[in-house]
Backbone as XML, in Angstrom:
<?xml version="1.0"?>
<chain id="A" units="angstrom">
  <residue number="1" name="UNK">
    <atom name="N" x="79.030" y="88.537" z="92.887"/>
    <atom name="CA" x="78.756" y="89.745" z="93.645"/>
    <atom name="C" x="80.041" y="90.560" z="93.761"/>
  </residue>
  <residue number="2" name="UNK">
    <atom name="N" x="79.914" y="91.845" z="93.614"/>
    <atom name="CA" x="81.051" y="92.736" z="93.820"/>
    <atom name="C" x="80.650" y="93.741" z="94.891"/>
  </residue>
  <residue number="3" name="UNK">
    <atom name="N" x="81.642" y="94.387" z="95.458"/>
    <atom name="CA" x="81.374" y="95.501" z="96.357"/>
    <atom name="C" x="82.563" y="96.449" z="96.336"/>
  </residue>
  <residue number="4" name="UNK">
    <atom name="N" x="82.253" y="97.717" z="96.576"/>
    <atom name="CA" x="83.254" y="98.767" z="96.693"/>
    <atom name="C" x="82.950" y="99.524" z="97.970"/>
  </residue>
  <residue number="5" name="UNK">
    <atom name="N" x="83.984" y="100.080" z="98.597"/>
    <atom name="CA" x="83.760" y="100.782" z="99.848"/>
    <atom name="C" x="84.690" y="101.952" z="100.042"/>
  </residue>
  <residue number="6" name="UNK">
    <atom name="N" x="84.348" y="102.729" z="101.039"/>
    <atom name="CA" x="85.153" y="103.879" z="101.439"/>
    <atom name="C" x="85.131" y="103.946" z="102.959"/>
  </residue>
  <residue number="7" name="UNK">
    <atom name="N" x="86.273" y="104.302" z="103.535"/>
    <atom name="CA" x="86.372" y="104.444" z="104.995"/>
    <atom name="C" x="86.897" y="105.844" z="105.289"/>
  </residue>
  <residue number="8" name="UNK">
    <atom name="N" x="86.232" y="106.503" z="106.209"/>
    <atom name="CA" x="86.721" y="107.783" z="106.711"/>
    <atom name="C" x="87.121" y="107.557" z="108.167"/>
  </residue>
  <residue number="9" name="UNK">
    <atom name="N" x="87.553" y="108.606" z="108.822"/>
    <atom name="CA" x="87.917" y="108.468" z="110.235"/>
    <atom name="C" x="86.724" y="107.967" z="111.047"/>
  </residue>
  <residue number="10" name="UNK">
    <atom name="N" x="85.532" y="108.379" z="110.642"/>
    <atom name="CA" x="84.346" y="108.040" z="111.431"/>
    <atom name="C" x="83.470" y="106.944" z="110.812"/>
  </residue>
  <residue number="11" name="UNK">
    <atom name="N" x="83.363" y="106.914" z="109.489"/>
    <atom name="CA" x="82.390" y="106.027" z="108.844"/>
    <atom name="C" x="83.039" y="104.983" z="107.941"/>
  </residue>
  <residue number="12" name="UNK">
    <atom name="N" x="82.322" y="103.883" z="107.787"/>
    <atom name="CA" x="82.673" y="102.813" z="106.863"/>
    <atom name="C" x="81.438" y="102.575" z="106.003"/>
  </residue>
  <residue number="13" name="UNK">
    <atom name="N" x="81.595" y="102.645" z="104.664"/>
    <atom name="CA" x="80.461" y="102.554" z="103.744"/>
    <atom name="C" x="80.789" y="101.587" z="102.611"/>
  </residue>
  <residue number="14" name="UNK">
    <atom name="N" x="79.880" y="100.653" z="102.338"/>
    <atom name="CA" x="80.034" y="99.702" z="101.236"/>
    <atom name="C" x="78.802" y="99.726" z="100.348"/>
  </residue>
  <residue number="15" name="UNK">
    <atom name="N" x="79.035" y="99.552" z="99.037"/>
    <atom name="CA" x="77.962" y="99.362" z="98.065"/>
    <atom name="C" x="78.211" y="98.051" z="97.342"/>
  </residue>
  <residue number="16" name="UNK">
    <atom name="N" x="77.128" y="97.378" z="96.945"/>
    <atom name="CA" x="77.248" y="96.239" z="96.058"/>
    <atom name="C" x="76.463" y="96.553" z="94.783"/>
  </residue>
  <residue number="17" name="UNK">
    <atom name="N" x="76.236" y="95.545" z="93.933"/>
    <atom name="CA" x="75.600" y="95.839" z="92.648"/>
    <atom name="C" x="74.157" y="96.301" z="92.771"/>
  </residue>
  <residue number="18" name="UNK">
    <atom name="N" x="73.546" y="96.135" z="93.932"/>
    <atom name="CA" x="72.175" y="96.597" z="94.115"/>
    <atom name="C" x="72.090" y="97.966" z="94.769"/>
  </residue>
  <residue number="19" name="UNK">
    <atom name="N" x="73.229" y="98.512" z="95.214"/>
    <atom name="CA" x="73.239" y="99.840" z="95.818"/>
    <atom name="C" x="73.867" y="99.834" z="97.197"/>
  </residue>
  <residue number="20" name="UNK">
    <atom name="N" x="73.471" y="100.786" z="98.059"/>
    <atom name="CA" x="74.046" y="100.870" z="99.400"/>
    <atom name="C" x="73.858" y="99.557" z="100.155"/>
  </residue>
  <residue number="21" name="UNK">
    <atom name="N" x="74.929" y="99.122" z="100.826"/>
    <atom name="CA" x="74.900" y="97.820" z="101.484"/>
    <atom name="C" x="75.170" y="97.956" z="102.981"/>
  </residue>
  <residue number="22" name="UNK">
    <atom name="N" x="76.273" y="98.604" z="103.357"/>
    <atom name="CA" x="76.634" y="98.743" z="104.768"/>
    <atom name="C" x="77.100" y="100.168" z="105.053"/>
  </residue>
  <residue number="23" name="UNK">
    <atom name="N" x="76.615" y="100.732" z="106.132"/>
    <atom name="CA" x="77.084" y="102.020" z="106.651"/>
    <atom name="C" x="77.229" y="101.856" z="108.153"/>
  </residue>
  <residue number="24" name="UNK">
    <atom name="N" x="78.429" y="102.121" z="108.650"/>
    <atom name="CA" x="78.674" y="102.003" z="110.084"/>
    <atom name="C" x="79.330" y="103.281" z="110.608"/>
  </residue>
  <residue number="25" name="UNK">
    <atom name="N" x="78.872" y="103.732" z="111.750"/>
    <atom name="CA" x="79.468" y="104.872" z="112.446"/>
    <atom name="C" x="80.463" y="104.309" z="113.449"/>
  </residue>
  <residue number="26" name="UNK">
    <atom name="N" x="81.747" y="104.409" z="113.133"/>
    <atom name="CA" x="82.789" y="103.802" z="113.966"/>
    <atom name="C" x="82.946" y="104.462" z="115.334"/>
  </residue>
  <residue number="27" name="UNK">
    <atom name="N" x="82.469" y="105.685" z="115.487"/>
    <atom name="CA" x="82.574" y="106.352" z="116.790"/>
    <atom name="C" x="81.509" y="105.852" z="117.755"/>
  </residue>
  <residue number="28" name="UNK">
    <atom name="N" x="80.349" y="105.536" z="117.224"/>
    <atom name="CA" x="79.255" y="105.119" z="118.095"/>
    <atom name="C" x="79.149" y="103.600" z="118.190"/>
  </residue>
  <residue number="29" name="UNK">
    <atom name="N" x="79.374" y="102.920" z="117.057"/>
    <atom name="CA" x="79.161" y="101.472" z="117.006"/>
    <atom name="C" x="80.446" y="100.720" z="116.676"/>
  </residue>
  <residue number="30" name="UNK">
    <atom name="N" x="81.555" y="101.109" z="117.257"/>
    <atom name="CA" x="82.850" y="100.480" z="116.939"/>
    <atom name="C" x="82.915" y="99.039" z="117.446"/>
  </residue>
  <residue number="31" name="UNK">
    <atom name="N" x="82.477" y="98.798" z="118.650"/>
    <atom name="CA" x="82.592" y="97.463" z="119.240"/>
    <atom name="C" x="81.595" y="96.479" z="118.637"/>
  </residue>
  <residue number="32" name="UNK">
    <atom name="N" x="80.395" y="96.956" z="118.335"/>
    <atom name="CA" x="79.351" y="96.099" z="117.778"/>
    <atom name="C" x="78.691" y="96.846" z="116.615"/>
  </residue>
  <residue number="33" name="UNK">
    <atom name="N" x="79.189" y="96.625" z="115.380"/>
    <atom name="CA" x="78.689" y="97.372" z="114.220"/>
    <atom name="C" x="77.180" y="97.232" z="114.022"/>
  </residue>
  <residue number="34" name="UNK">
    <atom name="N" x="76.573" y="98.343" z="113.616"/>
    <atom name="CA" x="75.150" y="98.404" z="113.295"/>
    <atom name="C" x="75.038" y="98.971" z="111.889"/>
  </residue>
  <residue number="35" name="UNK">
    <atom name="N" x="74.280" y="98.294" z="111.018"/>
    <atom name="CA" x="74.109" y="98.781" z="109.661"/>
    <atom name="C" x="73.107" y="99.938" z="109.659"/>
  </residue>
  <residue number="36" name="UNK">
    <atom name="N" x="73.584" y="101.116" z="109.253"/>
    <atom name="CA" x="72.773" y="102.337" z="109.305"/>
    <atom name="C" x="72.228" y="102.754" z="107.941"/>
  </residue>
  <residue number="37" name="UNK">
    <atom name="N" x="72.367" y="101.910" z="106.919"/>
    <atom name="CA" x="71.850" y="102.237" z="105.593"/>
    <atom name="C" x="70.353" y="102.490" z="105.696"/>
  </residue>
  <residue number="38" name="UNK">
    <atom name="N" x="69.925" y="103.644" z="105.170"/>
    <atom name="CA" x="68.517" y="103.989" z="105.138"/>
    <atom name="C" x="67.980" y="104.665" z="106.380"/>
  </residue>
  <residue number="39" name="UNK">
    <atom name="N" x="68.764" y="104.755" z="107.449"/>
    <atom name="CA" x="68.306" y="105.457" z="108.650"/>
    <atom name="C" x="68.213" y="106.951" z="108.349"/>
  </residue>
  <residue number="40" name="UNK">
    <atom name="N" x="67.091" y="107.556" z="108.706"/>
    <atom name="CA" x="66.868" y="108.981" z="108.417"/>
    <atom name="C" x="67.991" y="109.864" z="108.950"/>
  </residue>
  <residue number="41" name="UNK">
    <atom name="N" x="68.495" y="109.563" z="110.143"/>
    <atom name="CA" x="69.523" y="110.404" z="110.760"/>
    <atom name="C" x="70.847" y="110.358" z="109.991"/>
  </residue>
  <residue number="42" name="UNK">
    <atom name="N" x="71.051" y="109.343" z="109.166"/>
    <atom name="CA" x="72.322" y="109.152" z="108.463"/>
    <atom name="C" x="72.203" y="109.273" z="106.949"/>
  </residue>
  <residue number="43" name="UNK">
    <atom name="N" x="71.028" y="109.627" z="106.443"/>
    <atom name="CA" x="70.809" y="109.610" z="104.997"/>
    <atom name="C" x="71.727" y="110.586" z="104.257"/>
  </residue>
  <residue number="44" name="UNK">
    <atom name="N" x="71.970" y="111.768" z="104.819"/>
    <atom name="CA" x="72.847" y="112.725" z="104.147"/>
    <atom name="C" x="74.299" y="112.250" z="104.162"/>
  </residue>
  <residue number="45" name="UNK">
    <atom name="N" x="74.701" y="111.610" z="105.232"/>
    <atom name="CA" x="76.051" y="111.042" z="105.298"/>
    <atom name="C" x="76.169" y="109.913" z="104.285"/>
  </residue>
  <residue number="46" name="UNK">
    <atom name="N" x="75.142" y="109.078" z="104.200"/>
    <atom name="CA" x="75.136" y="107.986" z="103.226"/>
    <atom name="C" x="75.277" y="108.535" z="101.805"/>
  </residue>
  <residue number="47" name="UNK">
    <atom name="N" x="74.500" y="109.567" z="101.459"/>
    <atom name="CA" x="74.581" y="110.154" z="100.117"/>
    <atom name="C" x="75.955" y="110.772" z="99.861"/>
  </residue>
  <residue number="48" name="UNK">
    <atom name="N" x="76.517" y="111.424" z="100.864"/>
    <atom name="CA" x="77.834" y="112.045" z="100.696"/>
    <atom name="C" x="78.917" y="110.989" z="100.483"/>
  </residue>
  <residue number="49" name="UNK">
    <atom name="N" x="78.885" y="109.916" z="101.261"/>
    <atom name="CA" x="79.864" y="108.848" z="101.089"/>
    <atom name="C" x="79.688" y="108.154" z="99.738"/>
  </residue>
  <residue number="50" name="UNK">
    <atom name="N" x="78.449" y="107.983" z="99.296"/>
    <atom name="CA" x="78.196" y="107.400" z="97.969"/>
    <atom name="C" x="78.785" y="108.289" z="96.879"/>
  </residue>
  <residue number="51" name="UNK">
    <atom name="N" x="78.628" y="109.602" z="97.015"/>
    <atom name="CA" x="79.191" y="110.549" z="96.040"/>
    <atom name="C" x="80.714" y="110.468" z="96.036"/>
  </residue>
  <residue number="52" name="UNK">
    <atom name="N" x="81.334" y="110.413" z="97.219"/>
    <atom name="CA" x="82.795" y="110.296" z="97.306"/>
    <atom name="C" x="83.280" y="108.991" z="96.671"/>
  </residue>
  <residue number="53" name="UNK">
    <atom name="N" x="82.562" y="107.904" z="96.931"/>
    <atom name="CA" x="82.924" y="106.612" z="96.359"/>
    <atom name="C" x="82.810" y="106.642" z="94.840"/>
  </residue>
  <residue number="54" name="UNK">
    <atom name="N" x="81.727" y="107.210" z="94.320"/>
    <atom name="CA" x="81.564" y="107.338" z="92.863"/>
    <atom name="C" x="82.713" y="108.122" z="92.256"/>
  </residue>
  <residue number="55" name="UNK">
    <atom name="N" x="83.103" y="109.204" z="92.910"/>
    <atom name="CA" x="84.199" y="110.030" z="92.416"/>
    <atom name="C" x="85.509" y="109.245" z="92.369"/>
  </residue>
  <residue number="56" name="UNK">
    <atom name="N" x="85.793" y="108.483" z="93.424"/>
    <atom name="CA" x="87.004" y="107.663" z="93.452"/>
    <atom name="C" x="86.983" y="106.592" z="92.368"/>
  </residue>
  <residue number="57" name="UNK">
    <atom name="N" x="85.830" y="105.964" z="92.169"/>
    <atom name="CA" x="85.722" y="104.931" z="91.138"/>
    <atom name="C" x="85.895" y="105.514" z="89.745"/>
  </residue>
  <residue number="58" name="UNK">
    <atom name="N" x="85.335" y="106.701" z="89.518"/>
    <atom name="CA" x="85.485" y="107.335" z="88.212"/>
    <atom name="C" x="86.933" y="107.705" z="87.932"/>
  </residue>
  <residue number="59" name="UNK">
    <atom name="N" x="87.631" y="108.196" z="88.946"/>
    <atom name="CA" x="89.047" y="108.527" z="88.765"/>
    <atom name="C" x="89.859" y="107.281" z="88.441"/>
  </residue>
  <residue number="60" name="UNK">
    <atom name="N" x="89.530" y="106.181" z="89.102"/>
    <atom name="CA" x="90.301" y="104.959" z="88.933"/>
    <atom name="C" x="89.980" y="104.232" z="87.635"/>
  </residue>
  <residue number="61" name="UNK">
    <atom name="N" x="88.716" y="104.200" z="87.253"/>
    <atom name="CA" x="88.307" y="103.359" z="86.137"/>
    <atom name="C" x="87.731" y="104.102" z="84.935"/>
  </residue>
  <residue number="62" name="UNK">
    <atom name="N" x="87.559" y="105.391" z="85.035"/>
    <atom name="CA" x="86.959" y="106.197" z="83.979"/>
    <atom name="C" x="85.493" y="105.826" z="83.744"/>
  </residue>
  <residue number="63" name="UNK">
    <atom name="N" x="85.215" y="104.580" z="83.476"/>
    <atom name="CA" x="83.837" y="104.141" z="83.259"/>
    <atom name="C" x="83.584" y="102.890" z="84.087"/>
  </residue>
  <residue number="64" name="UNK">
    <atom name="N" x="82.429" y="102.846" z="84.698"/>
    <atom name="CA" x="82.025" y="101.694" z="85.476"/>
    <atom name="C" x="80.548" y="101.469" z="85.194"/>
  </residue>
  <residue number="65" name="UNK">
    <atom name="N" x="80.207" y="100.370" z="84.549"/>
    <atom name="CA" x="78.801" y="100.115" z="84.250"/>
    <atom name="C" x="78.536" y="98.625" z="84.128"/>
  </residue>
  <residue number="66" name="UNK">
    <atom name="N" x="77.256" y="98.286" z="84.119"/>
    <atom name="CA" x="76.848" y="96.899" z="83.958"/>
    <atom name="C" x="76.353" y="96.688" z="82.546"/>
  </residue>
  <residue number="67" name="UNK">
    <atom name="N" x="76.621" y="95.511" z="82.021"/>
    <atom name="CA" x="76.077" y="95.092" z="80.733"/>
    <atom name="C" x="75.610" y="93.656" z="80.901"/>
  </residue>
  <residue number="68" name="UNK">
    <atom name="N" x="75.115" y="93.079" z="79.834"/>
    <atom name="CA" x="74.697" y="91.683" z="79.918"/>
    <atom name="C" x="75.886" y="90.769" z="80.223"/>
  </residue>
  <residue number="69" name="UNK">
    <atom name="N" x="77.108" y="91.254" z="79.959"/>
    <atom name="CA" x="78.320" y="90.468" z="80.234"/>
    <atom name="C" x="78.773" y="90.600" z="81.686"/>
  </residue>
  <residue number="70" name="UNK">
    <atom name="N" x="78.156" y="91.470" z="82.462"/>
    <atom name="CA" x="78.548" y="91.668" z="83.852"/>
    <atom name="C" x="79.126" y="93.047" z="84.068"/>
  </residue>
  <residue number="71" name="UNK">
    <atom name="N" x="79.920" y="93.200" z="85.107"/>
    <atom name="CA" x="80.553" y="94.469" z="85.434"/>
    <atom name="C" x="81.655" y="94.752" z="84.431"/>
  </residue>
  <residue number="72" name="UNK">
    <atom name="N" x="81.616" y="95.928" z="83.823"/>
    <atom name="CA" x="82.589" y="96.276" z="82.793"/>
    <atom name="C" x="83.357" y="97.514" z="83.230"/>
  </residue>
  <residue number="73" name="UNK">
    <atom name="N" x="84.678" y="97.425" z="83.232"/>
    <atom name="CA" x="85.558" y="98.544" z="83.565"/>
    <atom name="C" x="86.378" y="98.885" z="82.323"/>
  </residue>
  <residue number="74" name="UNK">
    <atom name="N" x="86.270" y="100.083" z="81.813"/>
    <atom name="CA" x="87.030" y="100.532" z="80.671"/>
    <atom name="C" x="86.960" y="99.536" z="79.519"/>
  </residue>
  <residue number="75" name="UNK">
    <atom name="N" x="85.758" y="99.029" z="79.257"/>
    <atom name="CA" x="85.569" y="98.153" z="78.127"/>
    <atom name="C" x="86.003" y="96.718" z="78.330"/>
  </residue>
  <residue number="76" name="UNK">
    <atom name="N" x="86.497" y="96.358" z="79.515"/>
    <atom name="CA" x="86.918" y="94.983" z="79.792"/>
    <atom name="C" x="86.037" y="94.405" z="80.882"/>
  </residue>
  <residue number="77" name="UNK">
    <atom name="N" x="85.684" y="93.154" z="80.718"/>
    <atom name="CA" x="84.871" y="92.498" z="81.742"/>
    <atom name="C" x="85.734" y="92.240" z="82.980"/>
  </residue>
  <residue number="78" name="UNK">
    <atom name="N" x="85.195" y="92.561" z="84.109"/>
    <atom name="CA" x="85.882" y="92.295" z="85.372"/>
    <atom name="C" x="85.256" y="91.053" z="85.985"/>
  </residue>
  <residue number="79" name="UNK">
    <atom name="N" x="86.070" y="90.140" z="86.414"/>
    <atom name="CA" x="85.539" y="88.918" z="87.012"/>
    <atom name="C" x="84.822" y="89.265" z="88.305"/>
  </residue>
  <residue number="80" name="UNK">
    <atom name="N" x="83.660" y="88.652" z="88.512"/>
    <atom name="CA" x="82.860" y="88.933" z="89.702"/>
    <atom name="C" x="82.710" y="87.715" z="90.554"/>
  </residue>
</chain>
């Protein structure tokens, strides 16, 4: 299993190989985190953070995709 994430001043967002995994609003749920993935009130924030994460991953790795060999970064298999 792999995961990638992004943290802003307010939100913490993680994705794994199946898609969105964790979204937390640090201003409201700082003491006791609540997973907000899929909540209607946060769906646009979730999509925006996913877009930002994709952009960061593309800058860092140029290509990020799955093959039968697993997660592949720039033509090399990454250990998972």
